[in-house]
C-alpha positions as CSV (number, residue, x, y, z in Angstrom):
1,M,84.9,124.4,150.3
2,S,87.7,122.2,149.5
3,G,91.0,120.9,151.1
4,R,93.6,118.3,150.6
5,D,93.6,114.8,151.6
6,A,96.3,112.4,152.7
7,V,97.4,112.0,149.0
8,G,97.3,115.1,147.9
9,R,93.9,114.9,146.0
10,R,91.2,117.9,146.6
11,T,88.6,116.9,149.0
12,F,85.0,118.6,148.6
13,V,82.0,119.3,151.0
14,T,79.1,116.9,149.6
15,G,75.6,116.1,150.2
16,A,73.1,118.8,151.4
17,A,76.1,121.4,152.3
18,A,77.4,121.1,148.7
19,M,74.0,121.4,147.1
20,A,73.4,124.5,149.3
21,L,76.6,126.1,148.4
22,F,76.7,125.4,144.9
23,G,73.1,124.9,144.0
24,G,71.2,126.9,146.6
25,A,69.1,123.7,146.7
26,D,66.8,122.7,149.6
27,P,67.7,119.5,151.7
28,A,64.9,117.7,149.8
29,R,66.6,118.1,146.7
30,A,70.2,117.5,148.4
31,A,68.6,114.0,149.5
32,E,68.2,113.0,145.8
33,L,71.7,112.9,145.3
34,V,73.9,110.2,147.2
35,G,77.2,111.4,148.5
36,G,76.5,114.8,146.8
37,N,77.3,113.4,143.4
38,L,75.4,110.1,142.8
39,P,71.9,110.1,141.7
40,G,69.5,108.3,144.1
41,F,68.6,105.8,140.9
42,H,72.1,104.9,140.5
43,P,71.8,101.2,141.2
44,A,69.4,100.8,138.4
45,L,72.1,102.4,136.2
46,K,74.3,99.9,137.5
47,D,72.3,97.0,137.1
48,E,71.9,97.8,133.0
49,L,75.8,97.8,132.9
50,R,75.8,94.0,131.7
51,F,79.4,94.3,129.8
52,P,78.0,92.3,126.7
53,L,81.3,92.6,125.0
54,A,83.3,91.1,128.1
55,W,85.0,87.7,127.4
56,G,82.8,85.1,128.6
57,T,79.7,87.2,128.0
58,S,80.0,87.9,124.5
59,P,78.8,85.6,122.0
60,V,82.3,85.5,120.3
61,R,83.9,82.5,121.5
62,D,87.3,82.6,119.7
63,V,89.4,84.4,122.2
64,R,91.6,86.2,119.3
65,A,88.3,87.1,117.6
66,W,87.3,88.5,120.9
67,R,90.4,90.2,121.2
68,R,89.8,92.2,117.8
69,A,86.3,93.1,118.6
70,A,86.9,94.5,121.8
71,R,89.9,96.7,120.6
72,A,87.6,98.0,117.8
73,A,84.9,98.8,120.4
74,V,87.6,100.9,122.7
75,E,89.0,102.6,119.4
76,E,85.7,103.6,118.4
77,H,84.9,105.2,122.0
78,L,88.6,107.2,122.0
79,L,86.8,110.1,120.1
80,V,89.8,111.0,118.7
81,D,91.4,109.6,115.4
82,R,94.3,107.8,115.1
83,Q,97.3,109.7,114.3
84,D,99.6,106.9,112.4
85,G,100.4,109.6,109.7
86,T,101.5,112.4,111.9
87,P,105.3,112.6,111.4
88,Y,106.9,112.4,114.7
89,A,109.8,115.2,113.6
90,P,111.7,114.5,116.8
91,E,114.0,117.4,118.2
92,F,116.7,116.2,120.6
93,G,118.3,118.4,123.2
94,P,121.7,118.2,124.2
95,R,122.9,115.1,126.1
96,S,124.3,115.1,129.5
97,D,126.1,112.3,131.3
98,A,124.6,110.4,134.5
99,D,125.3,107.6,136.6
100,G,125.6,104.9,133.6
101,Y,123.4,106.7,131.4
102,T,122.9,109.7,129.6
103,R,120.0,112.3,129.7
104,E,118.4,114.4,126.9
105,S,115.2,116.1,126.1
106,V,113.1,115.2,123.0
107,T,110.2,117.0,121.6
108,V,107.8,115.1,119.4
109,S,104.5,115.3,117.7
110,L,102.3,112.3,119.1
111,T,99.4,114.1,117.3
112,R,98.9,116.7,114.9
113,Y,97.8,119.3,117.4
114,E,100.7,119.9,119.6
115,R,104.3,119.3,120.2
116,V,105.0,117.4,123.4
117,R,108.3,117.5,125.2
118,G,109.7,114.6,127.4
119,S,112.9,113.2,128.8
120,L,114.8,110.3,127.3
121,L,117.5,108.4,129.2
122,T,119.8,106.0,127.4
123,P,122.2,103.5,128.9
124,H,125.8,103.7,128.2
125,G,126.8,101.1,125.6
126,P,126.3,100.1,121.9
127,G,122.7,98.6,122.5
128,P,119.7,98.2,121.1
129,F,118.5,98.1,124.7
130,P,115.3,97.2,126.0
131,A,112.9,100.2,126.6
132,V,110.3,101.4,129.1
133,L,107.7,103.9,128.2
134,L,107.2,105.3,131.7
135,L,103.7,107.1,132.3
136,H,103.5,109.4,135.2
137,D,100.6,109.8,137.7
138,H,97.8,112.4,138.6
139,G,98.0,113.1,142.0
140,A,96.7,116.6,141.8
141,R,99.8,117.8,141.4
142,F,100.4,119.7,138.1
143,D,103.9,121.4,138.4
144,I,105.8,118.4,137.4
145,G,105.0,115.7,135.1
146,K,107.6,113.7,133.5
147,E,109.7,115.0,136.5
148,K,107.7,112.7,138.8
149,L,109.8,109.9,137.6
150,V,112.6,110.9,136.0
151,R,115.2,113.4,137.7
152,P,115.0,116.7,136.3
153,W,118.9,117.8,135.6
154,D,118.0,121.5,134.4
155,D,115.4,122.8,136.4
156,D,116.2,123.6,140.2
157,T,112.7,124.4,141.1
158,R,111.2,121.3,139.5
159,L,113.9,119.4,140.8
160,A,112.8,120.1,144.6
161,S,109.2,119.5,143.6
162,A,110.1,116.2,142.2
163,T,112.3,115.3,145.0
164,E,109.5,115.9,147.5
165,W,107.1,113.8,145.2
166,A,109.6,111.0,144.8
167,G,109.9,111.1,148.8
168,R,106.1,110.8,149.4
169,Y,105.5,108.0,147.0
170,F,108.7,106.2,145.5
171,S,110.8,105.9,148.6
172,G,112.9,108.6,147.8
173,R,113.9,106.9,144.0
174,F,113.4,108.6,140.5
175,V,112.1,105.3,138.8
176,G,113.1,106.2,135.3
177,D,116.8,107.0,136.5
178,E,116.8,103.3,138.3
179,L,115.5,101.8,135.1
180,A,118.1,103.4,132.9
181,R,120.9,102.3,135.1
182,R,119.7,98.9,135.0
183,G,120.3,98.7,131.3
184,Y,116.7,100.3,129.9
185,V,115.8,103.2,127.7
186,V,113.5,105.2,129.1
187,L,110.8,107.7,127.7
188,C,108.7,109.9,129.7
189,L,106.4,112.7,128.4
190,D,104.1,115.0,129.9
191,A,100.2,114.6,129.7
192,L,98.3,117.7,128.8
193,G,98.1,119.7,131.8
194,W,101.4,118.6,133.2
195,G,104.8,119.9,133.8
196,D,105.6,121.8,130.1
197,R,102.1,121.4,128.9
198,G,100.6,123.0,132.4
199,P,100.3,123.6,135.2
200,L,96.6,123.1,135.0
201,A,94.7,124.1,138.2
202,Y,92.6,121.2,139.6
203,E,89.1,123.1,139.2
204,Q,90.0,123.5,135.7
205,Q,89.9,119.9,134.9
206,Q,85.9,119.7,134.1
207,A,86.2,122.5,132.1
208,L,88.8,121.3,130.0
209,A,87.5,118.1,129.4
210,S,83.6,119.6,128.6
211,N,85.3,121.9,126.1
212,L,87.1,118.9,124.3
213,Y,83.7,117.1,124.3
214,H,82.3,119.9,122.9
215,L,84.8,120.0,120.3
216,G,84.1,116.4,119.3
217,S,87.2,115.0,121.2
218,S,88.0,113.7,124.6
219,L,90.5,114.2,127.1
220,A,91.0,110.7,128.0
221,G,90.9,109.8,124.4
222,L,93.7,112.3,123.4
223,T,95.7,110.9,126.3
224,A,95.4,107.5,125.2
225,R,96.2,108.2,121.5
226,E,99.5,110.2,122.7
227,D,100.4,107.2,125.0
228,Q,99.8,104.7,121.7
229,R,102.0,106.9,119.8
230,A,104.6,107.3,122.4
231,A,105.0,103.6,122.5
232,A,105.3,103.6,118.6
233,F,108.0,106.4,118.7
234,L,109.9,104.5,121.5
235,A,109.9,101.3,119.6
236,G,111.3,102.8,116.5
237,L,114.4,104.7,117.8
238,D,117.6,102.7,116.7
239,R,119.0,102.7,120.4
240,V,115.8,100.2,121.1
241,D,115.4,96.6,120.3
242,A,111.7,97.0,119.2
243,R,110.7,93.4,120.6
244,R,111.4,94.5,123.9
245,V,109.2,97.7,124.7
246,A,107.5,97.6,128.0
247,A,104.9,100.3,129.7
248,V,105.1,101.0,133.3
249,G,103.2,103.5,135.6
250,F,101.7,104.2,138.8
251,S,98.3,105.4,139.8
252,M,96.7,107.2,136.8
253,G,100.1,106.1,135.1
254,A,99.4,102.4,135.7
255,Y,95.7,102.6,134.0
256,R,97.8,104.4,131.0
257,A,100.1,101.5,131.1
258,W,97.6,98.8,130.7
259,Q,95.3,100.9,128.3
260,T,98.4,101.5,126.1
261,A,99.3,97.7,126.2
262,A,95.6,97.0,125.3
263,L,95.7,99.4,122.3
264,S,99.3,99.0,120.8
265,D,101.0,96.2,119.6
266,D,104.5,98.1,120.3
267,V,104.3,97.4,123.7
268,A,105.5,93.7,124.6
269,A,104.8,93.9,128.5
270,A,103.6,96.4,131.0
271,A,103.5,96.7,134.7
272,S,100.5,98.6,136.4
273,V,100.8,99.6,140.1
274,C,97.7,100.9,142.0
275,W,95.0,101.5,139.2
276,M,92.9,98.5,138.7
277,T,89.2,97.6,139.5
278,G,85.9,96.5,138.4
279,L,84.0,99.5,137.4
280,K,80.5,98.8,139.7
281,E,82.9,98.2,142.4
282,M,84.5,101.6,142.0
283,M,80.9,103.7,141.8
284,V,80.2,103.8,145.2
285,P,79.7,106.7,147.7
286,G,82.9,108.2,148.9
287,N,84.8,106.9,145.9
288,N,87.3,109.4,144.6
289,T,85.9,109.0,141.1
290,L,82.7,110.6,142.1
291,R,84.2,113.9,142.4
292,G,84.7,114.1,138.6
293,Q,87.6,116.4,137.8
294,S,90.7,113.8,137.5
295,A,88.1,111.2,136.5
296,Y,88.0,112.7,133.2
297,Y,91.4,111.6,132.2
298,M,90.2,108.2,132.4
299,L,86.6,108.3,131.0
300,H,85.8,107.2,127.4
301,P,81.8,108.2,127.0
302,G,79.9,105.2,126.4
303,L,82.4,102.6,126.7
304,A,80.8,101.2,130.2
305,R,77.9,100.3,128.0
306,H,80.1,97.4,126.2
307,L,83.2,96.6,128.8
308,D,84.5,96.7,132.1
309,I,87.7,98.1,133.1
310,P,89.3,95.1,133.2
311,D,87.8,93.7,130.2
312,V,89.9,96.7,128.2
313,A,93.1,95.7,130.3
314,S,92.7,92.2,128.8
315,I,92.8,93.1,125.5
316,A,96.6,93.1,125.8
317,A,96.5,89.2,126.7
318,P,98.4,87.0,126.1
319,R,101.6,89.4,126.7
320,P,103.0,89.6,130.0
321,M,101.0,91.8,132.6
322,L,101.8,92.8,136.2
323,F,99.1,94.4,138.3
324,F,100.1,95.4,141.9
325,H,97.6,96.8,144.3
326,G,98.0,98.1,148.0
327,R,95.2,96.6,150.2
328,L,95.2,100.0,152.2
329,D,94.7,101.9,149.1
330,P,91.7,104.1,149.8
331,L,90.9,104.5,145.8
332,F,90.3,100.9,145.1
333,P,87.9,99.0,147.2
334,A,89.0,95.3,147.6
335,D,85.8,93.7,146.1
336,G,86.4,95.7,143.0
337,V,90.2,94.6,142.8
338,R,88.9,91.0,143.3
339,T,86.3,91.3,140.4
340,A,89.2,92.6,138.3
341,H,91.6,90.2,138.8
342,E,89.1,87.3,138.1
343,K,88.2,88.8,134.8
344,L,91.9,89.3,133.7
345,R,92.7,85.7,135.0
346,A,89.9,84.3,132.7
347,V,91.2,85.9,129.8
348,W,94.9,84.9,130.2
349,R,93.8,81.4,130.9
350,A,91.7,81.3,127.7
351,R,94.6,82.3,125.9
352,R,97.0,79.6,127.7
353,A,98.9,82.1,129.2
354,E,98.1,82.2,133.0
355,E,101.8,82.0,133.8
356,R,102.7,85.2,132.2
357,L,100.0,87.4,134.4
358,V,101.3,88.7,138.1
359,L,98.6,89.7,140.2
360,R,99.9,90.6,143.6
361,T,98.2,92.6,146.6
362,W,100.6,94.1,149.2
363,P,98.8,93.7,152.4
364,E,100.5,96.6,154.4
365,L,100.8,98.9,151.8
366,G,98.5,101.9,150.2
367,H,98.7,104.0,147.2
368,V,102.5,104.0,146.6
369,F,104.9,102.5,144.6
370,T,107.7,101.9,146.9
371,D,111.3,100.6,146.7
372,R,110.3,96.8,147.1
373,M,107.8,97.2,144.6
374,Q,109.7,98.5,142.3
375,D,112.8,95.9,142.6
376,E,110.2,93.3,142.3
377,V,109.0,95.2,138.8
378,F,112.4,95.6,137.6
379,A,113.0,91.8,138.3
380,W,109.9,90.9,136.4
381,L,111.0,93.4,133.5
382,D,114.3,91.7,133.0
383,A,112.7,88.0,133.3
384,V,109.9,88.9,130.5
385,L,112.0,91.2,128.1
């Protein structure tokens, strides 16, 4: 049985009830699982996660050499080859004017497997402009992807859905349009399963991830490669100042933003809103990650045997990075956020760039990207770019 929780995620019966429904197991067998999903011996597995390639644990003491080694480890676990030689072959749609900027669709080959459609916003003026790769969230809402952040201008059905989403999480704003009005080129594309590449049903995520694994690939790795390539495409546009490209995202988009900064030298800065934690602190009974499904978009098999989540984000040091967290966010326990922030600080400190790292917890907020948070991110982007 399932339902929806307060932020639109699907919830499931767990424990003995879930085992009875889905496996026909007796209560004694169900007791072997914690919260319906963790094996009873999961503390032993956690103890074995020592993150030997993490800064401070790794035998590599030169921070620049550590960065190269850590990035190589991540690259190895993506399971999807680099796509640098694939031509983007962009196709641009007709332009339309908005308030201080123009809108157009763009279709590109981020990998050799599929063409991807996105929204491209360009400020009025001669340019070249600073730019933002805007990365959409998950939210168990698949009918819209790029439209969650860029106001759709040619589809009334998606506009209604996107307007509701913006009202729920973004104080009624479309973040991409706000950035374009402020002088940034904005690119936002659909991840696999959303918008023009969907809509995926929530229950189909694990099958999709499993099938990609069977094919020697990875759902999370594909997403990472596409975001990496999207950053390079954006930086290469004539209208963009390639030295001033940032990645920005909320929720799953926040994960994608710091991951792209870690993997791509085309990203000069990144702002991550509501996705950062230590892995061990996240893997606790009741956490949303334990349900599987959505987690596969952020799961690189075997990587945790080498690096913790903030270790991966730290590969981006010493570039400017901003991490916002809502203290009332149910997805990321406070101890996990503290662990992550300590690890992040250590690497930026080692690079003598601690002033470039912004770590802020909003005590009164949960899993949202409100107008006040946005205004601080926009001001920060203006300062660092």
